[in-house]
C-alpha positions in Angstrom: 0.0 0.2 0.1 2.2 2.5 0.9 2.6 5.2 -2.1 5.1 7.8 -2.4 4.2 11.5 -1.2 4.2 14.7 -3.6 2.8 17.5 -1.5 2.1 20.5 -2.8 5.5 23.2 -2.9 4.9 25.2 0.2 4.2 22.3 2.7 7.7 20.7 1.3 9.6 23.9 1.7 8.3 23.9 4.8 9.2 20.0 5.3 12.6 20.9 4.3 13.2 23.9 5.7 12.8 22.7 9.1 15.6 19.7 8.1 18.0 22.3 6.8 17.8 23.9 11.0 18.1 20.7 12.1 15.2 19.6 13.1 12.4 17.1 12.6 9.6 17.3 10.8 6.5 15.6 8.9 3.4 15.2 7.4 1.0 14.0 10.1 -2.8 12.9 10.4 -4.9 12.6 7.8 -3.5 13.7 4.6 -1.0 11.1 5.3 -4.0 8.6 5.6 -5.6 10.1 2.7 -2.4 10.1 0.1 -2.5 6.3 1.2 -6.0 6.1 0.2 -5.3 7.6 -3.3 -7.8 10.9 -2.2 -6.4 14.1 -2.1 -5.9 15.7 1.2 -8.2 19.0 2.0 -5.5 19.9 4.9 -2.0 19.2 4.9 -0.9 19.4 9.2 2.8 18.9 10.0 4.2 18.2 13.0 7.6 18.7 14.6 9.9 18.3 17.4 10.9 22.1 17.1 9.3 24.6 19.8 6.6 27.4 18.5 9.1 29.7 19.6 11.7 28.3 17.1 9.3 27.4 14.6 8.7 31.2 14.7 12.7 31.6 14.8 12.9 29.6 11.3 10.4 31.8 9.5 11.5 35.0 11.0 11.2 35.9 7.2 7.7 35.0 6.7 4.2 35.9 8.6 3.6 33.3 11.2 0.3 33.4 13.0 0.1 32.1 17.0 -3.4 30.3 15.8 -3.4 27.5 18.3 0.1 28.5 20.6 -1.1 26.7 23.8 -1.7 23.0 22.2 1.6 23.9 20.4 0.2 24.9 16.8 1.1 27.7 15.0 0.2 29.0 11.2 3.2 29.4 8.9 1.8 31.8 5.7 4.2 30.9 3.1 3.0 32.5 -0.9 -0.5 33.1 1.1 -1.1 29.4 1.8 -1.6 28.9 5.5 0.0 25.6 6.6 -0.3 24.7 10.6 2.6 23.4 12.3 2.6 21.4 15.3 5.5 20.5 18.2 5.1 17.2 19.3 2.9 17.1 22.2 1.4 14.7 24.8 -1.3 15.4 26.5 -2.3 15.9 29.9 -5.7 15.5 31.3 -9.3 16.3 29.8 -11.6 17.1 32.7 -14.1 18.3 30.1 -13.9 15.1 27.6 -13.1 17.2 25.4 -9.7 19.1 25.2 -7.1 18.3 27.0 -6.2 20.0 30.5 -3.2 21.0 29.8 -0.1 20.0 27.1 2.9 18.9 27.6 6.0 18.9 24.7 8.0 16.1 23.7 11.4 15.5 21.7 9.7 12.1 21.3 7.3 11.1 18.0 5.7 7.6 19.1 4.5 9.9 21.8 3.0 12.5 20.0 1.5 10.0 17.5 0.1 7.6 20.6 -1.9 10.5 21.7 -3.8 10.4 18.4 -7.9 8.6 17.8 -7.3 5.8 15.4 -4.5 3.9 13.9 -5.1 5.6 10.5 -4.3 8.8 11.5 -1.5 8.2 13.7 1.0 7.6 11.0 3.6 10.4 9.9 5.7 10.8 6.8 8.7 12.5 5.5 10.9 12.5 2.8 14.3 11.7 4.4 12.2 8.4 6.5 9.3 7.7 4.1 6.7 6.1 6.5 6.1 5.9 9.9 3.7 3.4 11.4 4.1 2.8 14.8 0.3 1.4 15.7 -0.2 -0.7 12.6 -2.1 2.1 10.9 -1.4 0.7 7.0 -1.9 -2.2 7.8 -6.0 -1.4 9.2 -6.2 1.1 5.6 -5.4 -2.3 3.9 -7.9 -3.8 5.6 -10.4 -0.8 5.9 -10.5 -1.0 9.7 -11.0 1.5 12.0 -9.2 0.9 15.2 -8.5 3.2 18.1 -5.0 4.1 19.2 -4.5 1.8 22.8 -7.5 1.1 24.4 -10.6 2.9 22.6 -12.1 3.5 26.5 -9.4 5.6 27.5 -9.5 7.9 24.0 -13.3 8.3 23.9 -13.2 9.3 27.3 -10.4 11.8 26.3 -12.5 13.3 23.9 -15.9 12.1 23.8 -16.4 13.7 20.1 -14.0 11.2 18.8 -17.4 8.2 19.2 -19.1 10.6 16.7 -15.6 10.4 14.3 -15.6 6.8 14.2 -19.1 6.7 12.9 -18.1 9.1 10.4 -15.1 8.1 9.5 -16.9 4.4 8.9 -19.6 5.5 6.9 -18.3 8.1 4.4 -15.0 5.6 4.0 -16.3 2.7 4.3 -14.0 1.1 6.7 -15.6 -1.3 9.4 -14.8 -0.2 13.1 -12.8 -3.0 15.1 -14.6 -5.1 17.9 -12.9 -3.3 20.5 -13.7 -0.2 19.4 -17.6 -0.7 18.6 -17.7 -2.0 22.0 -16.3 1.1 23.8 -18.3 3.0 21.3 -21.5 1.4 22.4 -20.4 1.5 26.0 -19.1 5.5 26.4 -21.6 6.8 24.0 -23.2 8.5 27.2 -20.1 10.9 27.4 -21.8 12.9 24.4 -23.2 14.6 26.5 -20.5 16.6 26.8 -20.0 17.5 22.9 -21.5 21.0 21.6 -24.5 20.8 19.7 -23.1 22.3 17.1 -20.1 19.8 16.7 -22.6 16.7 16.5 -24.8 18.4 14.0 -21.2 18.7 12.0 -20.1 15.2 12.2 -24.0 13.8 12.0 -24.4 15.5 8.5 -21.2 14.2 7.5 -21.8 10.6 8.7 -25.1 10.8 7.1 -23.8 11.5 3.6 -21.6 8.3 3.8 -21.9 5.3 2.2 -21.7 3.2 4.6 -24.6 4.7 6.2 -27.2 1.5 6.6 -24.5 -0.3 8.5 -24.3 2.7 10.9 -27.6 3.3 11.6 -28.5 -0.4 11.9 -25.9 -1.2 13.9 -25.6 1.9 16.4 -29.0 3.5 16.6 -28.6 3.4 20.7 -25.4 6.6 19.9 -27.6 8.0 17.6 -31.3 7.9 19.4 -28.9 10.0 22.1 -29.8 12.8 19.9 -33.0 11.3 18.3 -34.5 8.9 21.0 -37.0 7.3 18.8 -34.4 5.5 16.3 -34.1 3.1 19.9 -37.7 2.6 19.5 -38.0 1.7 15.7 -35.4 -1.2 16.0 -37.4 -4.1 15.7 -40.9 -2.1 15.5 -42.5 -4.6 13.0 -45.0 -2.7 10.8 -47.1 -5.9 9.9 -48.0 -4.9 6.4 -47.9 -6.0 3.1 -46.1 -3.2 1.8 -42.7 -3.8 4.3 -40.2 -6.2 4.5 -38.2 -4.1 7.3 -38.9 -3.2 10.5 -39.0 0.5 10.9 -35.2 1.3 11.7 -34.6 -1.2 8.2 -36.2 0.9 6.3 -35.1 4.0 7.7 -31.2 2.9 7.1 -32.1 1.5 3.4 -34.1 4.5 2.4 -31.3 6.6 3.6 -28.9 4.4 1.9 -30.3 4.9 -1.7 -31.2 8.5 -1.8 -28.2 10.8 -3.0 -25.9 11.9 -0.3 -27.1 15.5 -0.2 -27.4 16.4 4.0 -31.3 18.2 3.6 -32.6 15.0 1.4 -30.6 12.5 3.7 -31.7 13.8 7.1 -36.0 13.8 5.6 -34.9 9.9 5.3 -33.4 9.9 9.0 -36.6 11.7 10.2 -39.6 10.4 7.6 -40.5 7.6 10.0 -40.0 8.5 13.3 -42.9 9.0 14.1 -44.5 5.7 13.5 -44.3 4.1 16.8 -46.5 6.7 18.2 -49.1 6.3 15.7 -49.3 2.3 15.1 -52.5 0.6 15.4 -53.9 -2.4 13.5 -57.0 -3.3 12.2 -58.9 -6.6 12.7 -57.3 -8.3 10.2 -53.7 -7.6 11.9 -53.0 -5.2 9.0 -50.9 -2.9 11.0 -51.6 1.2 9.9 -49.6 4.9 11.0 -52.4 7.2 10.6 -51.1 11.2 11.6 -46.9 9.5 11.4 -45.6 12.3 8.6 -47.1 14.8 10.5 -45.8 13.3 14.2 -42.2 12.9 11.8 -42.5 16.6 11.8 -42.9 17.3 15.0 -39.7 15.0 16.2 -37.3 16.2 13.2 -38.4 19.8 14.2 -37.3 19.4 17.9 -34.2 17.4 16.8 -32.9 19.7 14.5 -33.5 22.8 16.2 -31.6 20.9 19.2 -28.9 20.3 16.9 -29.0 24.2 15.5 -29.0 23.0 11.9 -30.4 26.5 10.2 -33.6 27.5 9.2 -33.6 26.9 5.6 -32.1 23.4 6.2 -34.9 22.8 9.0 -38.5 24.0 6.6 -37.1 21.7 4.0 -36.8 18.6 5.7 -39.6 19.2 7.6 -41.5 19.6 4.0 -40.0 16.9 2.8 -40.8 15.1 6.0 -44.8 15.7 5.8 -45.4 15.3 2.3 -43.6 12.2 1.9 -46.4 9.7 2.3 -48.9 11.7 -0.3 -49.8 11.1 -3.4 -48.5 13.4 -6.3 -50.7 13.6 -8.9 -49.5 12.9 -12.3 -51.4 14.5 -14.8 -50.9 18.2 -16.0 -53.6 20.2 -13.8 -52.4 18.6 -10.5 -49.1 19.2 -11.4 -49.3 22.6 -11.6 -51.4 23.4 -8.9 -48.7 21.5 -6.9 -46.1 23.8 -8.2 -48.3 26.7 -7.8 -48.6 25.5 -3.9 -44.9 24.4 -3.2 -42.8 26.0 -6.0 -40.2 24.1 -8.4 -37.4 23.9 -6.0 -39.2 21.6 -2.8 -41.0 19.5 -5.8 -37.5 19.0 -7.0 -36.3 17.7 -3.7 -39.2 16.0 -3.3 -39.1 13.4 -6.3 -35.9 11.9 -4.6 -37.9 11.4 -0.9 -40.3 9.3 -3.1 -38.2 7.0 -5.0 -36.3 6.4 -1.8 -39.4 5.6 0.4 -40.5 3.3 -2.4 -37.0 1.4 -2.9 -37.0 0.8 0.7 -40.9 -0.7 0.6 -41.4 -4.7 -0.5 -40.0 -5.6 -4.0 -43.8 -6.3 -5.1 -44.3 -2.3 -4.6 -41.8 -1.5 -6.8 -44.5 -0.5 -9.7 -45.1 2.8 -8.1 -41.4 4.0 -9.3 -43.4 4.0 -12.8 -45.4 6.4 -10.9 -42.9 8.7 -10.0 -41.7 8.3 -13.0 -44.7 10.0 -15.1 -44.4 12.7 -12.5 -40.8 13.7 -12.9 -41.6 13.6 -17.0 -44.7 15.4 -16.8 -43.1 18.1 -14.2 -39.9 18.2 -16.4 -42.7 18.9 -19.4 -44.6 21.8 -17.6 -41.3 23.7 -16.5 -39.7 23.4 -20.4 -43.1 24.8 -21.6 -42.4 27.7 -19.2 -46.1 26.7 -18.0 -47.9 29.3 -15.6 -48.5 28.6 -12.4 -47.5 31.3 -10.5 -49.0 35.1 -10.5 -45.6 36.1 -12.1 -46.0 33.9 -14.6 -49.6 35.4 -15.6 -49.6 37.2 -18.9 -51.5 40.5 -17.5 -50.5 42.6 -14.5 -52.1 44.6 -11.5 -52.0 47.4 -14.0 -53.9 45.4 -16.5 -56.8 44.8 -14.6 -57.0 47.9 -12.7 -57.6 49.5 -16.3 -59.7 47.2 -16.8 -62.1 48.3 -14.1 -60.3 46.5 -11.1 -60.8 48.5 -7.5 -57.2 49.2 -6.3 -56.6 47.4 -3.3 -57.3 43.8 -1.9 -60.0 43.0 -5.4 -56.6 43.0 -7.3 -55.1 40.1 -5.9 -58.1 38.5 -5.9 -58.4 38.9 -9.6 -54.6 37.7 -10.2 -55.2 34.6 -7.5 -59.1 34.4 -9.8 -57.5 34.4 -13.5 -54.2 32.6 -12.3 -56.5 29.4 -11.5 -58.4 29.8 -14.5 -54.6 29.6 -16.1 -54.3 26.2 -14.0 -57.1 24.7 -15.1 -56.5 25.1 -19.0 -59.8 27.1 -19.1 -58.3 29.5 -20.9 -54.5 30.2 -22.0 -52.3 32.6 -20.5 -52.8 35.6 -23.4 -53.3 38.8 -22.2 -56.3 39.6 -24.3 -58.1 36.0 -23.9 -57.5 36.8 -19.8 -59.1 40.4 -20.1 -61.5 39.2 -21.6 -62.4 36.2 -19.6 -62.3 38.7 -16.5 -65.0 41.0 -17.7 -66.9 37.8 -19.0 -66.9 36.6 -15.8 -66.7 39.2 -13.2 -67.6 42.5 -15.4 -66.2 46.2 -15.2 -68.1 46.3 -12.1 -65.0 44.7 -10.2 
């Protein structure tokens, strides 16, 4: 697996300059991992045995920012490119289960790497030495396995966010989680109460958009239920309905995994059936029903999304998709134009993949409904290409036209425009200025 790493010019220059001044310097962490996986790193992090003041002296000719001086990190600006350089360190105490109480600089690279979260992130590289792998991280990368450095429970007690990072890495990279690390995730999950809502939100969003999210939802509902309590109730909740071959959580996990990896869409699928356990009933034939579950799911989603500090637009879009995920879509022109009028093009384009995903997670004998969704999609595209009128702003007449036609200024103008829009949507009259004015006069007369 080892490959030759070719860092950006600025990164190579910093490594070289530190080495020429007698210091060790390595690429470390995620950038090394990503290079071994064949992906381009987003950030290039450097570690060195040089103390922050020594780094500043070596790069005295360049701007150096004390971005994290307490933890040994400075940022060197080379050709306007910011590059973080951190001194080898060990961490002392984690009272808040998030951040070290203090750090101690060390000359030992191994000691620095030993404090890191996962073996695949505890790799270092320099042009002189090649790869440094004290904890078998390269083998874990080859096996696509996520494993904590040292004792997993200790790593999670130090920083509870690592629990969510483990789930996110597994989901995004498609890695399995080693048995000891997995056991510690379940055991230490309550520590997540120490993590700020904004950090949970960020990790959850990235985790949801990973390719391995179905497995994460099925294997760790107890962890995620700390933020969405209904997930634990959904596990093993049989639906007793011919539409379904999965329990509620299995259906949800399947639906999340098949929709495109967009945060809004995946959040919508995560929440779309959370209200089902509260709405379950079974009829005299033994068939299960979930009347009103969409509205209940909206309430659950709203509370959870607000608690996790999602932005207003995301919340609004997710709640719309959850509310209407189970509503039958029209397939004829007039009905689709009414939906366009009511919700707009953007929301309908979001709703369509939600309907597809929900259908794909049903029993196979109900996949014929996909053809109905295809019909809706084709008609929607046809109407949009035709520039069909479905809003007042698209009408061939405006308020001034109607006032000149005798409509009294004020609210009556809006009433008249809505009346004409409805007639156009129903295809009673074409969206033509002269014909609209003629139709108005015929229907309402000039005394309006």
